[in-house]
C-alpha positions in Angstrom: 59.2 -51.8 -24.0 62.4 -50.2 -25.1 64.9 -49.8 -22.3 68.0 -47.6 -22.4 71.1 -49.2 -20.8 74.1 -47.1 -19.9 76.8 -46.7 -17.3 77.6 -43.6 -15.4 80.1 -41.2 -14.0 79.5 -39.6 -10.6 80.3 -36.3 -9.1 83.0 -33.9 -10.3 86.5 -34.5 -11.6 87.2 -38.0 -12.9 84.4 -40.2 -14.0 83.5 -43.1 -11.8 84.7 -45.6 -14.4 88.1 -44.0 -14.3 88.2 -44.0 -10.5 87.3 -47.6 -10.4 90.3 -48.6 -12.6 92.6 -46.4 -10.5 91.5 -48.0 -7.2 94.6 -48.5 -5.1 97.1 -47.6 -7.8 98.9 -44.9 -5.8 98.5 -46.5 -2.4 102.0 -48.0 -2.1 104.2 -45.0 -1.9 107.2 -47.0 -0.8 107.7 -49.0 -4.0 105.2 -47.5 -6.4 103.5 -50.9 -6.9 100.5 -50.4 -9.3 98.8 -53.5 -7.7 98.5 -53.0 -4.0 100.6 -55.6 -2.2 99.0 -58.3 -0.1 100.2 -57.7 3.4 99.8 -61.2 4.6 100.8 -60.5 8.2 98.9 -61.0 11.4 101.1 -58.6 13.4 103.7 -55.8 12.9 107.0 -54.9 14.6 107.0 -52.0 16.9 110.1 -49.7 16.5 110.2 -49.0 20.2 108.0 -49.0 23.3 105.1 -46.6 22.7 105.9 -46.4 19.0 104.2 -48.1 16.0 104.4 -48.0 12.2 100.7 -47.1 12.2 99.8 -50.8 12.1 99.6 -53.1 15.2 97.5 -56.2 14.5 95.6 -57.2 11.4 92.3 -57.5 13.2 92.7 -53.8 14.0 94.1 -52.6 10.7 95.9 -54.0 7.6 97.5 -52.1 4.7 95.7 -54.1 2.0 92.4 -53.7 3.7 93.1 -50.0 4.3 93.7 -49.5 0.6 90.4 -51.2 -0.2 88.4 -49.2 2.3 89.9 -45.9 1.3 89.3 -46.7 -2.4 85.7 -47.7 -1.8 84.9 -44.7 0.3 86.0 -42.5 -2.5 83.9 -44.4 -5.0 80.9 -44.3 -2.8 81.3 -40.6 -2.0 81.6 -41.5 1.7 83.9 -40.2 4.4 84.5 -43.7 5.7 84.1 -47.3 4.6 84.5 -50.6 6.4 85.1 -54.1 5.0 83.8 -57.3 6.6 84.1 -61.0 6.0 80.8 -61.3 4.2 77.7 -59.2 3.3 75.8 -60.7 6.2 78.7 -59.7 8.5 78.4 -56.2 7.2 74.7 -56.1 8.0 75.3 -57.7 11.4 77.8 -54.9 12.1 75.2 -52.3 11.3 72.6 -54.0 13.5 75.1 -54.0 16.3 74.7 -50.2 16.4 71.3 -51.0 18.0 70.5 -51.6 21.6 68.2 -54.0 23.4 64.6 -52.8 23.0 65.1 -51.1 19.7 62.8 -51.7 16.7 63.8 -52.1 13.1 61.7 -51.8 10.0 62.7 -53.8 7.0 61.4 -54.1 3.4 58.9 -56.9 3.3 60.7 -58.6 0.4 64.1 -58.5 2.2 66.8 -61.1 1.4 66.3 -64.4 3.2 69.6 -64.2 5.0 68.7 -60.8 6.5 65.4 -62.2 7.5 67.1 -65.1 9.3 69.5 -62.7 11.1 66.6 -60.5 12.3 64.0 -63.1 13.2 66.2 -66.0 14.3 69.2 -64.3 15.9 68.7 -60.7 16.9 65.2 -61.3 18.2 67.0 -63.2 21.1 68.6 -59.9 22.1 65.3 -58.0 22.3 65.5 -56.3 19.0 62.0 -56.3 17.3 61.2 -56.1 13.6 58.4 -55.1 11.3 58.2 -55.8 7.6 56.5 -53.3 5.3 56.3 -52.2 1.8 58.9 -49.4 2.1 57.7 -48.0 -1.3 54.4 -47.1 0.4 55.2 -43.9 2.4 52.0 -44.1 4.4 52.6 -47.7 5.4 56.2 -47.0 6.3 55.3 -44.0 8.5 52.5 -46.0 10.2 55.1 -48.7 11.1 57.4 -46.2 12.8 57.2 -46.7 16.6 58.7 -44.6 19.4 61.5 -47.2 19.7 62.2 -47.5 16.0 65.9 -46.9 15.3 66.4 -47.9 11.7 64.8 -48.7 8.4 66.6 -51.2 6.2 65.6 -51.5 2.6 66.8 -52.8 -0.7 66.1 -50.9 -3.9 65.6 -52.7 -6.2 64.5 -55.5 -3.9 65.5 -59.1 -4.1 64.1 -61.0 -5.9 61.2 -59.0 -7.4 63.3 -56.0 -8.2 60.8 -53.4 -6.9 62.1 -49.9 -6.6 61.6 -47.6 -3.5 62.2 -43.9 -3.5 65.4 -43.8 -1.4 65.3 -40.0 -1.0 61.7 -40.0 0.1 62.4 -42.8 2.6 65.4 -40.9 4.0 63.5 -37.7 4.3 60.7 -39.5 6.3 63.2 -41.3 8.5 65.1 -38.1 9.3 61.8 -36.4 10.4 61.4 -39.2 12.9 65.1 -39.4 13.9 65.4 -42.9 12.4 68.4 -44.2 10.5 68.1 -45.1 6.8 70.1 -48.1 5.8 70.2 -49.1 2.1 71.4 -52.5 0.8 72.8 -51.4 -2.6 74.2 -54.8 -3.6 72.3 -55.1 -6.8 73.1 -51.7 -8.2 76.6 -50.9 -6.8 77.8 -47.2 -6.7 78.3 -47.4 -10.4 74.6 -47.2 -10.9 73.2 -45.8 -7.7 74.6 -43.9 -4.7 72.2 -43.9 -1.7 74.3 -41.6 0.5 73.8 -38.9 -2.1 70.1 -39.5 -1.8 70.1 -39.0 2.0 70.8 -42.5 3.4 72.8 -42.7 6.6 74.5 -46.0 5.8 74.9 -48.1 2.7 75.7 -51.8 2.9 76.9 -54.3 0.3 77.5 -58.0 -0.3 80.7 -57.3 -2.1 80.8 -61.0 -3.0 78.4 -60.1 -5.8 78.9 -57.4 -8.5 81.7 -55.6 -6.8 83.9 -58.7 -6.7 82.4 -59.9 -9.9 84.1 -63.3 -10.3 82.4 -65.6 -7.7 85.8 -66.1 -6.0 85.6 -64.1 -2.8 83.3 -63.5 0.2 83.1 -59.9 1.4 80.9 -57.1 2.8 81.2 -53.4 2.8 79.6 -50.5 4.8 80.0 -46.8 4.0 78.8 -43.7 5.8 79.2 -39.9 6.0 78.1 -39.8 9.6 81.2 -39.5 11.8 79.5 -40.8 14.9 78.3 -43.9 13.2 81.7 -44.4 11.7 83.3 -44.2 15.1 80.9 -46.8 16.4 81.4 -49.1 13.4 85.2 -48.9 13.9 84.8 -50.2 17.4 82.4 -53.0 16.2 84.7 -54.0 13.3 87.8 -54.2 15.6 86.0 -55.6 18.6 83.8 -58.2 17.0 86.6 -59.2 14.6 84.8 -60.3 11.5 87.2 -58.4 9.3 88.1 -59.1 5.7 91.4 -60.9 5.1 94.3 -59.3 3.2 93.9 -61.8 0.3 90.2 -61.2 -0.2 90.8 -57.4 0.2 93.2 -57.6 -2.7 90.8 -59.8 -4.8 88.0 -57.3 -4.2 90.2 -54.3 -5.2 91.1 -56.2 -8.4 87.5 -57.0 -9.1 86.3 -53.4 -8.6 88.6 -52.2 -11.3 86.5 -53.9 -14.0 83.1 -53.1 -12.5 82.2 -50.4 -15.1 82.9 -52.6 -18.2 81.3 -55.7 -16.6 78.2 -53.8 -15.5 77.8 -52.1 -18.9 77.9 -55.5 -20.6 75.8 -57.3 -18.0 72.9 -54.8 -18.1 73.0 -54.6 -21.9 72.5 -58.3 -21.9 69.9 -58.1 -19.2 67.9 -55.5 -21.2 67.8 -57.7 -24.2 66.9 -60.8 -22.3 64.2 -59.1 -20.4 62.6 -57.9 -23.6 62.8 -61.4 -25.1 61.4 -63.1 -22.0 58.6 -60.6 -21.8 57.2 -62.0 -25.1 57.9 -65.7 -24.4 55.0 -68.1 -24.6 55.9 -69.8 -21.3 56.5 -66.6 -19.3 53.8 -65.0 -17.2 55.6 -62.0 -15.8 59.0 -60.4 -16.1 60.3 -58.5 -13.1 62.9 -55.9 -14.3 63.2 -52.2 -13.5 61.1 -50.3 -15.9 58.9 -53.2 -17.1 56.3 -54.0 -14.4 57.4 -51.5 -11.8 57.7 -47.7 -12.0 61.3 -46.5 -11.7 62.1 -43.6 -9.4 63.2 -40.8 -11.8 66.9 -39.8 -11.4 67.6 -42.4 -8.7 69.7 -44.9 -10.7 71.8 -44.6 -13.8 70.6 -47.9 -15.3 68.4 -50.9 -14.6 71.1 -53.3 -13.4 71.7 -56.9 -14.5 69.1 -58.9 -12.5 65.9 -60.3 -14.0 63.3 -62.3 -12.3 60.5 -64.0 -14.2 57.5 -66.2 -13.3 56.4 -69.1 -15.5 52.9 -70.2 -16.2 53.7 -73.7 -15.0 55.5 -74.5 -11.7 56.6 -77.9 -12.9 58.4 -76.2 -15.9 60.4 -74.0 -13.5 62.1 -76.9 -11.9 62.7 -78.5 -15.3 64.3 -75.3 -16.7 67.0 -75.1 -14.1 68.0 -78.7 -14.8 68.1 -78.2 -18.6 70.2 -75.1 -18.8 73.7 -75.7 -20.3 75.3 -72.3 -20.4 73.6 -70.6 -17.4 74.5 -72.2 -14.1 71.9 -73.2 -11.5 73.5 -71.9 -8.4 73.2 -69.5 -5.4 74.6 -65.9 -5.6 74.6 -63.3 -8.3 76.7 -60.6 -9.9 79.5 -62.6 -11.4 80.7 -62.6 -15.0 79.0 -66.0 -15.3 75.2 -66.1 -15.7 73.5 -67.8 -12.7 69.9 -68.8 -12.2 68.3 -69.3 -8.8 65.0 -70.7 -7.5 64.2 -68.2 -4.7 61.3 -70.2 -3.2 63.7 -73.0 -2.1 67.0 -71.1 -2.0 67.5 -67.5 -1.2 64.1 -67.0 0.5 63.6 -70.5 1.9 63.8 -69.1 5.5 60.7 -67.0 5.1 57.4 -68.6 6.2 55.6 -70.2 3.2 52.6 -67.9 3.5 54.8 -64.8 3.4 56.5 -66.0 0.3 53.2 -66.8 -1.5 51.8 -63.4 -0.5 54.8 -61.5 -1.9 54.9 -63.5 -5.1 58.0 -65.6 -4.2 56.3 -68.8 -5.3 57.2 -72.0 -7.0 57.0 -70.5 -10.5 59.5 -67.7 -9.9 63.1 -67.8 -11.2 65.8 -65.2 -10.6 68.5 -64.7 -13.3 71.8 -62.9 -12.7 72.9 -62.0 -16.2 76.6 -62.3 -17.0 78.9 -61.2 -19.8 78.5 -64.1 -22.2 77.4 -63.6 -25.8 73.7 -62.7 -25.7 72.9 -65.1 -28.5 74.2 -68.0 -26.4 72.2 -66.9 -23.3 69.0 -66.6 -25.3 69.5 -69.9 -27.1 70.1 -71.6 -23.7 67.0 -70.2 -22.2 64.9 -71.1 -25.3 65.9 -74.7 -25.3 65.4 -74.9 -21.5 61.9 -73.4 -21.8 60.9 -75.6 -24.7 58.6 -78.4 -23.5 59.9 -81.9 -24.3 
């Protein structure tokens, strides 16, 4: 199947690619520094009793982190953004908006770390969960209870890359006074902007595509809802899992190249998905537009993630050991191509019967496509897939 791959601009005025490069450039008015300085300070001098420079203590606010959050809010089309020490810290902060007795609906194919947070940790605080196919409107509406407070979904999902209609989910949730929370890690605001589609909150593991170099750990949350923003500010400052100045700077730097990285990565992904789709050892390729119907107008490209199931489970384990260019490792979204075995890695915390029912089985591999030369990536996969 032919697949068009392209980047995007968003909104009016400057295109998103331009705004990405310009992130933080004019933040430091005092010196005109093009690169935002790293304010590596835990505390700040007060000019006099009752007076501050606008900064008190880095857990509360920090100039480097402020530059990141302001830049990201502008990119996301949000009024407010918050940064956290990891993607899971960002999701935890959102879940701290809930109260004991509340109920949350999650996509049934949710990331294993989120599953662990909900079922192992938050369940101790009397927060209940249901897992449904959020792409099925009838199933989603049937799962909404009187105490349902939020729906958390990924689109596309991880690892089977299934798309849900974010606008339709948001409309349904609003009719029931339920929050819509979208984990947009795989697409980034370069390709998909959930707040424009009606979502109340968008969350990211910024460790992935936004950072882009596998050298930082970070999470982001953005919203246009002032009440939610006020509550998140209290949670960020009070709970204290904030992003450090160094990693705020690294993330700002990484975001500047998001457009060119994502363009190259999804171009490579399109070509590899087409090639894998015809490979003799491959049973199914999971890639937006191949085995799942895309939601028209929702995203500006397919992204750079491919999952594929092999015909033989034994070969799946052999492949990850034979690869020489592609690295067998956790995570995704960096310039280096990475391959993961979801059954034993990202989704290992799910009950085995749930994994099998969803198709997260021993034959499934997830590939995060990098910016290497496409011929080298294809050759590496070919030699790894060739039976010895």
